C-alpha positions as CSV (number, residue, x, y, z in Angstrom):
1,M,-0.3,-0.5,-0.2
2,T,1.1,3.2,-1.4
3,P,1.9,5.9,2.0
4,E,-0.3,8.4,0.3
5,A,-3.6,5.4,0.4
6,S,-2.5,4.4,4.1
7,K,-2.5,8.6,4.6
8,G,-6.4,8.3,2.8
9,E,-7.6,5.3,4.3
10,S,-6.5,6.7,7.9
11,W,-8.7,10.0,7.4
12,L,-11.2,8.3,6.4
13,N,-11.2,6.1,10.0
14,R,-10.8,8.9,11.6
15,G,-13.7,10.1,10.2
16,T,-16.1,7.2,10.7
17,T,-14.7,7.2,15.0
18,L,-16.6,10.9,14.2
19,A,-19.5,10.1,13.0
20,N,-20.1,7.6,15.5
21,S,-18.8,9.6,18.9
22,D,-21.3,11.8,17.8
23,T,-24.0,9.4,17.5
24,A,-23.0,8.1,20.0
25,D,-23.1,11.4,22.4
26,T,-27.3,12.1,20.7
27,P,-29.6,10.2,23.6
28,E,-31.9,8.6,21.1
29,P,-35.5,8.4,21.7
30,T,-37.6,6.4,24.2
31,R,-40.4,4.8,25.1
32,R,-40.5,6.3,28.0
33,D,-39.9,10.0,26.4
34,F,-42.8,8.7,24.0
35,L,-45.1,8.1,26.6
36,Y,-44.3,10.8,28.7
37,V,-45.2,13.4,24.9
38,A,-48.7,11.1,25.3
39,T,-50.1,11.5,28.7
40,G,-49.0,15.1,28.4
41,A,-50.7,16.4,25.3
42,V,-53.9,13.8,26.1
43,A,-54.0,16.3,29.4
44,A,-53.7,19.5,27.6
45,V,-56.4,17.7,25.5
46,G,-58.5,17.1,28.9
47,T,-58.4,19.8,30.2
48,A,-59.5,21.9,27.5
49,L,-62.7,20.1,27.2
50,T,-63.1,20.5,30.5
51,I,-62.9,24.0,30.7
52,W,-64.8,24.7,27.7
53,P,-68.5,24.8,29.2
54,F,-68.1,27.3,31.8
55,I,-65.9,29.5,29.4
56,D,-68.9,28.7,26.5
57,Q,-72.0,30.2,29.2
58,M,-70.4,32.8,29.4
59,N,-71.5,33.8,25.8
60,P,-74.9,35.4,25.2
61,D,-77.3,32.5,24.1
62,A,-79.6,32.9,21.0
63,A,-82.1,34.4,23.2
64,A,-80.5,36.9,24.8
65,L,-79.0,38.0,21.2
66,A,-82.5,37.9,19.9
67,L,-83.6,40.6,22.8
68,A,-80.2,42.6,21.5
69,Q,-82.9,45.3,20.6
70,V,-86.3,46.0,21.1
71,D,-89.0,48.0,19.4
72,V,-91.6,49.2,21.6
73,D,-95.3,50.6,21.0
74,V,-95.7,53.5,23.0
75,S,-98.9,54.8,20.7
76,T,-101.6,53.9,24.5
77,L,-99.2,55.5,26.8
78,E,-101.3,59.1,27.8
79,P,-98.7,61.7,30.1
80,G,-98.5,60.2,33.3
81,M,-98.6,56.8,32.0
82,S,-95.3,54.2,32.3
83,L,-94.9,50.9,30.7
84,T,-92.6,47.6,31.6
85,V,-90.7,45.9,29.3
86,K,-88.0,43.6,29.5
87,W,-84.6,43.9,27.7
88,R,-81.7,42.0,27.7
89,G,-83.4,40.5,30.9
90,K,-83.5,43.7,32.5
91,P,-86.8,45.9,33.6
92,V,-86.9,48.4,31.3
93,F,-88.6,51.6,32.6
94,I,-90.7,54.1,29.9
95,R,-92.4,56.9,31.0
96,H,-94.4,59.6,28.9
97,R,-94.1,62.4,32.1
98,T,-96.4,65.3,33.1
99,E,-95.5,69.1,32.7
100,Q,-94.9,69.0,36.1
101,E,-92.9,66.4,36.3
102,I,-90.8,68.1,34.2
103,A,-90.7,71.4,36.0
104,E,-90.2,70.2,39.0
105,S,-87.3,67.5,37.8
106,A,-85.6,70.6,35.4
107,A,-85.7,73.0,39.0
108,V,-83.3,71.1,40.8
109,P,-79.5,71.9,40.6
110,V,-77.3,69.4,39.3
111,E,-74.6,70.5,42.9
112,S,-78.0,69.3,44.9
113,L,-77.7,65.5,43.5
114,P,-75.1,62.9,45.2
115,D,-74.7,61.3,41.9
116,R,-74.4,64.3,39.2
117,L,-73.8,62.4,36.0
118,A,-76.7,61.8,33.4
119,R,-76.0,58.0,33.2
120,N,-77.2,58.5,29.8
121,A,-75.9,55.6,27.1
122,N,-77.1,58.0,24.3
123,L,-74.5,60.9,25.8
124,P,-70.4,61.1,26.6
125,S,-70.1,59.4,30.0
126,D,-69.6,62.8,31.8
127,A,-72.8,64.9,30.7
128,P,-74.4,66.3,33.2
129,A,-77.2,65.2,35.4
130,T,-79.8,67.9,33.9
131,D,-83.0,67.4,33.4
132,A,-82.7,67.1,29.5
133,N,-79.8,64.7,29.7
134,R,-81.6,62.7,31.2
135,G,-83.8,61.9,27.8
136,T,-83.3,63.0,24.5
137,E,-83.7,66.3,22.3
138,G,-87.2,66.5,20.7
139,R,-88.4,63.9,23.5
140,E,-88.0,65.4,26.1
141,A,-91.4,63.7,27.5
142,W,-89.7,60.6,27.4
143,L,-88.0,59.1,29.9
144,I,-86.9,55.4,29.5
145,Q,-84.4,53.8,31.8
146,I,-83.1,50.7,33.2
147,G,-85.7,50.1,36.2
148,I,-83.0,48.8,38.6
149,C,-82.0,50.2,41.8
150,T,-78.2,50.9,41.6
151,H,-77.7,49.8,45.2
152,L,-78.9,46.3,45.6
153,G,-80.6,45.5,42.2
154,C,-84.1,45.4,43.4
155,V,-86.3,46.3,41.5
156,P,-87.9,49.9,42.8
157,L,-92.0,51.0,42.3
158,G,-92.8,53.4,40.3
159,Q,-94.4,57.1,41.3
160,Q,-93.4,56.3,44.7
161,G,-91.5,58.0,47.6
162,A,-90.4,61.1,48.1
163,Y,-89.3,62.9,45.2
164,G,-93.2,60.9,44.0
165,G,-90.6,59.5,41.0
166,W,-89.1,55.5,41.5
167,F,-88.8,54.3,45.0
168,C,-86.9,51.3,46.6
169,P,-88.6,50.2,49.5
170,C,-85.7,46.7,50.3
171,H,-83.5,50.3,52.0
172,G,-85.2,53.3,51.1
173,S,-83.6,54.9,48.3
174,A,-86.1,57.2,46.2
175,Y,-85.4,58.5,43.0
176,D,-87.1,61.5,41.2
177,T,-89.4,62.2,38.6
178,S,-86.1,61.8,35.6
179,G,-84.7,59.1,38.1
180,R,-81.7,60.7,39.7
181,I,-81.2,59.3,43.0
182,R,-82.3,61.7,45.7
183,L,-82.4,59.9,49.5
184,G,-81.1,56.6,50.1
185,P,-78.1,54.7,49.5
186,A,-78.2,54.2,46.1
187,P,-75.2,55.8,44.5
188,E,-75.9,56.5,40.8
189,N,-79.2,57.3,39.2
190,L,-81.0,55.0,37.2
191,P,-79.7,53.9,33.6
192,I,-80.4,55.4,31.0
193,P,-79.7,52.7,28.2
194,V,-79.0,53.4,24.4
195,Y,-82.4,54.1,22.7
196,E,-84.0,56.0,19.2
197,F,-87.3,56.9,18.2
198,L,-87.7,55.5,14.4
199,S,-91.6,57.2,15.3
200,D,-94.1,59.2,17.0
201,T,-95.4,55.8,18.4
202,Q,-92.3,53.5,18.3
203,V,-89.0,53.3,20.4
204,R,-85.9,51.2,19.3
205,I,-84.6,50.4,22.7
206,G,-80.3,48.6,22.9
């Protein structure tokens, strides 16, 4: 064998040895590793399937989505009359106010109110709680508000209490003819939802 051939064979043997060494340093996947990975995957899927019903129940169902908007005929409401409708599972008071009720509410200085914000979803959040801001321009006689006391969620009674508006007998919160809190533990005025008049006799809530 020539020296050149012997030298080439020596390098070839060295390369083979290095390749075998690299292979020996890399551990082969074992059946135990596979079981660990498979078990982890099954556990992750099982956890997802377990918590999904809890996540899904927080999504609105078909009935709730159908009630996202409610059209109400108010043609039968004369001044001094009220109507309660259900919207998104909540009672909504629709009041056709009298001129006296409007005048009494408009005469109250905002500075004297416990809650000085209008709480009207149709207006900016910082709108003051004037009587005009509790309604909508051109429809001042109409008061549309969610009928849930802002103290502990009771449903107040209409045209009762010291201010002739709404009174919650549970803890004594009294609202005026504009639905603003005037007396008792309730911290906020009755909230006004988004609404619009489609005509003189029909209003859409939501």
